[in-house]
N, C-alpha and C positions, 0 to 999 in steps of 0.2 A: 626682764630684770630678776626673775625668780626661777629657781629650779623646782619643779613640782614633782617630777619623778625621773627615773633613770633614763627615759627616752629623751629628755631634754639634753642630757650629757652625750648620749650616743649621736644625736642629731648634730651637735656641735663638734663631733669628733674629738672630744676631750681626751687628754692623756691622764686624767684623774681616774684612778681605779675605783670601782664601786665595790665596797666590801659587804654592804648589806642595805636592804631597803626595809625601813621600819613601817609597820602599819600604823594607822592613826589610832592613838590610844585615848579613849574617852573615860573609861572606868578603871584603867590599870594604873596603879601608882608605883608600887615597888615589887621587885622580884624577891619576895619575902621567903618563899618556900623553895628550897633547892630541888625538891621533887616535883615542882609544878610542871605540868605538861601542856599548859595552855598555849595558844598561838603566840601570845605576848611573851611568855617565858622562853619559848622556842626561838623566837626572833632574836632575843638577846643572847641565847646560846650560839646561834648562827653568827651574830655579830662578833662575839668573843672568839669563836674559832677562826673566822675569816681575818679578824684583826691580828690574831697571833700569827697566822700564816703570812700576813702582809708585812709584819715587822722584820727588820733585818735579823740575821742570825746573831744570837747573843753569846757572850762569853759564858763559860760554865759557872753556875752559881751566882750569876749577876742578873738582877731583875730588869724587866723591860719597863719603859716609861711611855705612857700614852697621854697626850694632851688633848683635851676636848674643849672646843670653842665653837663660837657661832659668829655670824656677822653682827646681829643685833640681839637685844633682849627678847625673850619669849619664844625662841626657836627650839628650846628643849635641850640645851647643852647639859644642864645640871641633871635633868631627867635621864639622859643617855649616860652620863658619867656615873651616876649613882647605880643604875641598873646594870651597866657593864661591869662595874666593880662587884656587884652582888652575883652576877653570872660567873665571873672568874672565881669568886669565893666558893660558889656551889660546886666547883670542880676541885675543891680542896687546895686551891692556890692561896698563898698568903698575899693579901692585897692591902695596899695603903691608898686611901682616897684623900686627896688634898684639896681643900677649898681655897683656891688661889684667886677667886673673884672677891677682892677686898673692897670693891665699890658698892656692890649690891649683893651681898652674900645670901644664898638661898639653900645651901647644902643642908643646914640643920632642919629646915622645913621639909626638904625632899626626903630626908631620913626620918622625919617625924620625931626628932630628938630636941631636947632643950638646947638653946643657943648658949655657948660658953664663951667667956671672955679670953680664956687662955687658948690661944690658937697661933696660926701662922704669923700674924702681925706681931705678937709678943716675941716669938722666937726670932724673927728678923730684926726687931728693934733692940732687944735686950741680949747682949752677948753672954750674960750669966745664965740664960735659959737654953737648955739643950732641946733639940727637936723631939727627943723622946719624952720630955716633960709635957709637951702639948698634944701627944697622941692620945686619942680616946679609944680605949680598948673595950672589950666586952660588948660589942655591938649586939643589939637585941635580935638582929635578923640573921647574922652569920658570924660565928666566932673567928673565922678566917679574915674578916674585914676590920681593919683599923682605920680611924679617921683623924685627920687634922683639920679642924674647922678654921675659918678665916680669922676668927677672933675679933677684937675691937677694930672698927673701921678707922684706919689711919688717915691723917690729913693729905698725904701724898703717897698712895700705894706704889707708884712707879719707882720712886726713889728708894724705898726700903726693899723692894723685891729685887733690885739690881745691885745690892750692896755686897754680893758674894756669898751670903749665908744660905740663900736658896739653893745655889749650886752644891754647897756642902751637904745640905739636907738630902738632895736627890742622890748624890754620890754615895753617901752613907746608907741611905734607905735601900739602894739597889743591892746592897750586901745582905739585907735582911728579908726583903719582900720579893715575891715572884713578879708582881705587877705593881706599878705606881701609876695611878690614874689621877690626872690633874684637871680639876674643873676651873677654868680660867674665866677672865672677863671677856665679854664680846669684843671682837677686834675693832669694830667701827668706833667704839667709845674710847679705846686705848690708843 
């Protein structure tokens, strides 16, 4: 019932491509230094390179969108989304990281930043608010990384995320950013 390493996928003759295998991280939190040459930093560079290669060819000057999810909580989706975003930003790519897990948001903690109420939920709910109004710039780890936190936890996240404004955000952000990384809710719970 669990995939422990890539051999489990090879044994099952899966059609799922393996783009990276991440080592177990005990002491590594964030890819803070773009010049970091540790095994941990290099593993995220490999992930970013392989993910870019696996993405479909893009239109000129249109950003790519990567959605990061997991089956249940605690599998590391926010950790991967955050460090993947920082890896792309270390290559001088303009990156937008969106905290779309509005049930149990952890992005602010992963980035070691103060939780803000102005976020994705406000933009989705309030038609007077533009998505640019909820972008947090001047990231302390990399100036190429902007973040939209989840904001206040809404009573029913599924209804506001499907109201059409999220699609508009993504389509407009693709014109501004090279990569848009979306940290979503675990699939089992949704």
